[in-house]
C-alpha positions as CSV (number, residue, x, y, z in Angstrom):
1,M,193.5,125.4,-69.1
2,S,190.7,123.2,-69.5
3,S,188.4,122.8,-72.3
4,P,184.9,124.2,-71.8
5,N,183.5,120.8,-72.4
6,T,185.7,119.2,-69.7
7,P,184.3,119.2,-66.2
8,D,186.3,120.6,-63.4
9,N,187.8,118.2,-60.8
10,H,185.0,118.9,-58.3
11,D,182.4,118.0,-60.8
12,S,184.0,114.7,-61.4
13,Q,182.4,113.2,-58.2
14,P,179.0,111.5,-58.5
15,H,176.1,113.9,-58.2
16,V,173.9,113.4,-55.0
17,T,170.4,114.4,-54.9
18,P,169.3,116.1,-51.7
19,G,167.4,113.7,-49.4
20,A,168.9,110.7,-51.2
21,D,170.1,109.3,-47.8
22,L,166.6,109.2,-46.5
23,W,165.2,107.5,-49.5
24,S,168.0,105.0,-49.5
25,K,167.1,104.0,-46.0
26,A,163.4,103.7,-46.5
27,P,163.4,100.1,-47.8
28,A,165.2,98.9,-44.8
29,A,162.6,100.6,-42.5
30,S,159.8,99.0,-44.5
31,A,161.2,95.6,-43.9
32,E,161.5,96.1,-40.2
33,A,157.8,97.3,-39.8
34,P,156.1,93.9,-39.8
35,A,158.5,92.6,-37.2
36,A,157.9,95.6,-35.0
37,A,154.2,95.4,-35.4
38,A,154.3,91.7,-34.5
39,K,156.4,92.4,-31.5
40,A,154.0,95.2,-30.3
41,F,150.9,92.9,-30.8
42,G,152.6,90.1,-29.0
43,S,153.5,92.3,-26.1
44,G,149.8,93.4,-25.8
45,G,148.3,89.9,-25.9
46,W,147.2,89.8,-22.2
47,E,145.2,93.0,-22.8
48,R,143.3,91.3,-25.5
49,D,142.6,88.2,-23.2
50,V,141.3,90.5,-20.5
51,L,139.1,92.4,-23.0
52,E,137.7,89.1,-24.4
53,K,136.9,87.9,-20.9
54,L,135.1,91.1,-20.0
55,V,133.1,91.0,-23.2
56,F,132.1,87.3,-22.7
57,A,131.3,88.0,-19.1
58,S,129.0,90.9,-20.0
59,I,127.3,88.7,-22.6
60,K,126.7,86.0,-20.1
61,E,125.3,88.5,-17.6
62,Q,122.9,89.9,-20.1
63,R,121.7,86.4,-21.0
64,A,121.2,85.5,-17.3
65,A,119.3,88.7,-16.7
66,R,117.0,88.0,-19.7
67,R,116.5,84.4,-18.4
68,W,115.7,85.7,-14.9
69,R,113.3,88.4,-16.2
70,F,111.5,85.7,-18.1
71,F,111.4,83.3,-15.3
72,S,110.1,86.0,-12.8
73,R,107.4,87.1,-15.3
74,L,106.4,83.4,-15.7
75,L,106.3,82.9,-11.9
76,W,104.2,85.9,-11.3
77,S,101.8,85.0,-14.1
78,V,101.3,81.6,-12.4
79,V,100.7,83.2,-9.0
80,V,98.2,85.7,-10.5
81,L,96.4,82.9,-12.3
82,L,96.3,80.8,-9.1
83,V,94.9,83.7,-7.1
84,L,92.3,84.4,-9.7
85,W,91.3,80.7,-9.8
86,V,90.9,80.6,-6.1
87,V,89.0,83.8,-5.9
88,F,86.5,83.0,-8.7
89,F,86.4,79.3,-8.4
90,K,86.8,78.7,-4.7
91,D,83.3,77.4,-4.4
92,T,82.9,75.7,-7.7
93,A,84.8,72.7,-6.5
94,T,81.6,71.7,-4.9
95,K,81.5,69.4,-2.0
96,A,77.9,68.4,-2.7
97,S,77.3,64.8,-3.4
98,T,74.0,63.1,-4.2
99,S,75.4,59.8,-2.7
100,P,74.8,59.2,1.0
101,H,77.6,60.7,3.1
102,T,78.5,62.2,6.4
103,A,78.9,66.0,6.3
104,V,81.7,67.4,8.5
105,V,82.3,71.0,9.6
106,E,85.5,71.6,11.6
107,I,85.6,74.0,14.6
108,K,89.3,74.4,15.4
109,G,91.2,77.1,17.2
110,E,89.9,80.2,18.9
111,I,86.2,81.0,18.3
112,A,86.3,84.6,17.4
113,S,85.2,87.1,14.7
114,G,87.6,86.9,11.8
115,A,89.0,83.5,12.8
116,D,88.5,80.2,11.0
117,A,86.1,79.2,13.7
118,S,84.0,82.4,13.5
119,A,80.2,82.3,13.4
120,E,80.3,83.6,9.9
121,F,82.3,80.6,8.5
122,V,80.8,77.9,10.7
123,V,77.2,78.9,10.0
124,A,77.8,79.2,6.3
125,A,79.4,75.7,6.3
126,M,76.6,74.1,8.3
127,R,73.9,75.6,6.0
128,S,75.7,74.0,3.0
129,A,75.9,70.7,4.8
130,F,72.3,70.6,5.8
131,E,71.1,71.7,2.4
132,D,72.9,69.0,0.6
133,S,70.5,66.3,-0.3
134,G,73.2,63.6,0.0
135,S,74.1,64.4,3.6
136,R,72.6,62.0,6.1
137,A,73.9,63.8,9.2
138,V,76.1,66.7,10.1
139,V,79.1,66.3,12.4
140,L,80.9,69.2,14.1
141,L,84.5,68.1,14.5
142,I,85.7,70.2,17.5
143,N,89.1,71.0,18.8
144,S,89.0,74.4,20.5
145,P,89.8,76.0,23.9
146,G,86.9,78.4,23.6
147,G,86.6,82.1,22.7
148,S,83.8,84.6,22.3
149,P,80.4,83.8,23.9
150,V,78.7,86.0,21.2
151,Q,80.1,83.9,18.4
152,A,79.3,80.7,20.2
153,G,75.8,81.9,20.9
154,I,75.2,82.7,17.2
155,I,76.4,79.2,16.2
156,N,74.3,77.5,18.9
157,D,71.1,79.3,17.8
158,E,71.7,78.4,14.1
159,M,72.3,74.7,15.0
160,T,68.9,74.6,16.7
161,R,67.2,76.2,13.7
162,L,68.9,74.0,11.0
163,K,68.1,70.8,12.9
164,A,64.4,71.7,13.0
165,K,64.2,72.9,9.4
166,Y,66.0,70.0,7.7
167,N,65.1,67.2,10.2
168,K,68.7,65.8,10.1
169,P,70.8,64.7,13.1
170,L,73.6,66.9,14.2
171,Y,76.5,65.4,16.2
172,A,79.6,66.8,17.9
173,V,82.9,64.8,17.8
174,V,85.6,66.1,20.2
175,E,89.3,65.7,19.5
176,E,91.7,67.1,22.0
177,S,89.6,69.9,23.5
178,C,86.1,71.2,23.8
179,A,86.2,73.8,26.4
180,S,84.2,77.0,27.3
181,A,82.7,78.5,24.1
182,A,83.4,75.3,22.2
183,Y,81.3,73.4,24.7
184,Y,78.6,76.2,24.4
185,I,78.4,75.1,20.8
186,A,78.6,71.4,21.4
187,A,75.7,71.5,23.8
188,A,73.2,72.0,21.0
189,A,74.3,68.8,19.2
190,D,72.0,65.7,19.5
191,E,74.9,63.7,20.9
192,I,78.5,64.4,21.9
193,F,81.3,61.9,21.2
194,V,84.6,62.3,22.9
195,D,88.0,60.5,23.3
196,K,88.6,59.2,26.7
197,A,91.5,61.7,27.1
198,S,89.8,64.7,25.6
199,I,89.4,67.9,27.7
200,V,85.7,68.8,28.1
201,G,83.9,71.5,30.1
202,S,85.2,74.7,31.6
203,I,81.7,76.1,31.9
204,G,82.5,79.6,33.1
205,V,83.2,83.2,32.0
206,L,86.3,85.3,32.5
207,M,87.5,88.8,31.8
208,D,91.2,89.2,32.0
209,G,93.6,92.1,31.9
210,F,96.5,93.8,33.8
211,G,96.8,96.7,36.2
212,F,100.0,98.8,36.2
213,T,99.1,101.5,38.7
214,G,101.5,100.3,41.4
215,V,104.4,100.1,39.0
216,M,103.6,103.6,37.7
217,D,103.7,105.0,41.2
218,K,107.1,103.4,41.9
219,V,108.7,104.8,38.7
220,G,107.0,108.2,39.1
221,V,104.8,108.0,35.9
222,E,101.6,110.0,36.0
223,R,98.6,108.7,34.0
224,R,96.7,111.6,32.3
225,L,93.3,110.2,31.2
226,L,90.5,112.6,30.4
227,T,87.0,111.2,30.1
228,A,83.5,112.5,29.8
229,G,81.6,110.1,32.0
230,E,83.0,108.8,35.3
231,N,83.2,105.2,34.1
232,K,84.5,105.8,30.6
233,G,87.9,104.7,31.7
234,F,86.6,101.5,33.2
235,L,89.1,98.6,32.8
236,D,91.9,101.0,31.8
237,P,95.0,99.1,32.9
238,F,96.7,102.3,33.9
239,S,93.9,103.5,36.2
240,P,92.7,102.0,39.5
241,M,89.5,100.1,39.6
242,S,87.0,101.1,42.1
243,A,84.8,98.7,44.2
244,Q,81.7,99.8,42.3
245,Q,83.3,99.1,38.9
246,K,84.6,95.7,40.1
247,E,81.0,94.9,41.2
248,F,79.6,95.9,38.0
249,A,82.0,93.7,36.0
250,L,81.2,90.7,38.2
251,Q,77.5,91.2,37.7
252,M,78.0,91.3,33.9
253,L,80.1,88.1,34.0
254,E,77.5,86.3,36.2
255,Q,74.8,87.2,33.7
256,I,76.7,85.7,30.8
257,H,77.6,82.7,33.0
258,Q,73.9,82.0,33.6
259,Q,73.2,82.2,29.9
260,F,76.0,79.6,29.4
261,I,74.5,77.4,32.1
262,G,71.0,77.7,30.6
263,V,72.3,76.7,27.1
264,V,74.0,73.6,28.6
265,K,71.0,72.5,30.6
266,A,68.7,73.0,27.6
267,G,70.9,71.0,25.3
268,R,71.8,68.2,27.6
269,G,68.6,67.9,29.6
270,D,68.2,64.9,31.8
271,R,71.5,63.5,30.7
272,L,73.3,65.8,33.0
273,H,74.4,64.5,36.4
274,E,74.8,67.9,38.0
275,T,77.4,68.4,40.7
276,P,78.4,71.5,42.6
277,E,81.6,71.8,40.5
278,M,79.9,71.3,37.1
279,F,79.4,75.0,36.4
280,S,82.4,76.2,38.3
281,G,84.8,76.5,35.4
282,L,86.5,73.1,36.0
283,F,87.1,70.8,33.1
284,W,87.2,66.9,32.9
285,T,88.6,64.1,30.7
286,G,86.4,62.7,28.1
287,Q,85.8,59.6,30.2
288,Q,84.7,61.8,33.2
289,A,82.6,63.9,30.9
290,V,80.6,60.8,29.9
291,E,80.1,59.9,33.5
292,L,78.9,63.4,34.2
293,G,76.5,63.5,31.3
294,L,78.5,66.3,29.6
295,A,79.1,63.9,26.8
296,D,77.3,60.8,25.6
297,K,79.8,58.2,24.3
298,L,83.4,57.5,23.3
299,G,84.0,57.7,19.6
300,S,85.9,59.3,16.7
301,L,84.7,60.8,13.5
302,D,85.1,57.6,11.6
303,Y,83.2,55.7,14.3
304,V,80.3,58.1,14.1
305,A,80.2,58.0,10.3
306,R,80.4,54.2,10.1
307,E,78.3,53.1,13.2
308,V,75.9,56.0,14.0
309,V,75.2,57.7,10.7
310,K,75.7,54.6,8.6
311,A,77.4,56.6,5.8
312,E,81.1,56.0,5.8
313,E,81.9,58.5,3.1
314,V,82.9,61.8,4.8
315,I,82.8,65.1,3.0
316,D,84.3,68.2,4.6
317,Y,82.1,71.4,4.3
318,T,84.4,73.6,6.4
319,R,84.6,77.2,5.2
320,R,88.2,78.6,5.2
321,D,89.9,81.7,4.0
322,N,91.1,81.4,0.4
323,V,94.5,82.6,-0.7
324,A,93.4,86.0,-1.7
325,E,91.5,86.6,1.6
326,R,94.5,85.5,3.6
327,L,96.8,87.9,1.7
328,A,94.3,90.7,2.2
329,K,94.0,90.0,5.9
330,R,97.8,89.8,6.3
331,F,98.7,92.9,4.4
332,G,95.5,95.0,4.4
333,A,94.3,94.5,7.9
334,A,97.6,94.0,9.8
335,I,97.5,97.4,11.5
336,G,93.9,97.1,12.6
337,E,94.3,93.5,13.7
338,G,97.0,94.6,16.2
339,S,94.7,97.1,17.8
340,V,91.8,94.6,18.0
341,K,94.0,92.0,19.7
342,A,95.2,94.6,22.2
343,M,91.6,95.3,23.1
344,R,90.4,91.7,23.0
345,G,91.5,91.2,26.6
346,L,88.7,93.7,27.6
347,V,86.0,91.7,26.0
348,P,84.3,88.9,28.0
349,S,85.5,85.5,27.0
350,I,84.4,82.0,28.0
351,R,87.8,80.4,27.7
């Protein structure tokens, strides 16, 4: 029998607290954690590289976008300032000079309303040139195949008026071409100077267009044109032209032709050596034009300024569209301009 104070045999084993195995293993697990974390971080290094690259790429893109916005705003500011300067100061850069000089006004390209060689621009430039106290003479520098007889007539009349008002000589200097409406203008000059190879003349009038009635009959297309007035569809390219309508058009062209001939005879006077072909619409070289009296001498702009006007300094008074006007014409009047050009073939022209 055992003593009450003596433990039984099964109590002689060490006492184990519940959960002691777990706690005993805890330190080992703690020791392995840094290694496991390091292993996990090392295995995810490529993800970090990719993330860093994406972040840096996004930052660079944002910086580039900011730079581009700044640059575009700066560029538009410069454009706006340039347009404003041209609009408000286009005439402040005055061509006027108190020193003796030869004033030049260019007539280049087609002579037509809205063109650089329109009556509006040419007349305004001539007025400025004549009004300038420093100009000793005005020279029209011409290089044009012709155009509207109306525009040419306005310029011709104004040339005569300005010469009488300011008592200054007015010369015409021809470069490559001075034909039809361009010669209509040149005829009012005191003298006409040409290059020996210039094209001069073409004193005639034309009205051009197309007729598609035969083609429409072949393809079976019917023209449905309703008019109030039997001649309202006159010159319609899809309708036949009657003999009476053709005769009417020819009479109109002949009247304009006679106006043209009268201007040439009044301007050239006794200098003309008239021939049967002179007013037939033919054109000649500059050398032939001098022989026929259609021009006076061979000479360039520099020659006229130096030897005739005796003022070698040349100042250009030509009126041209400024930047704002060109933009307005290009974008604001593009639709209407197409319609006008389509109809221009129906308007008499001395080209």
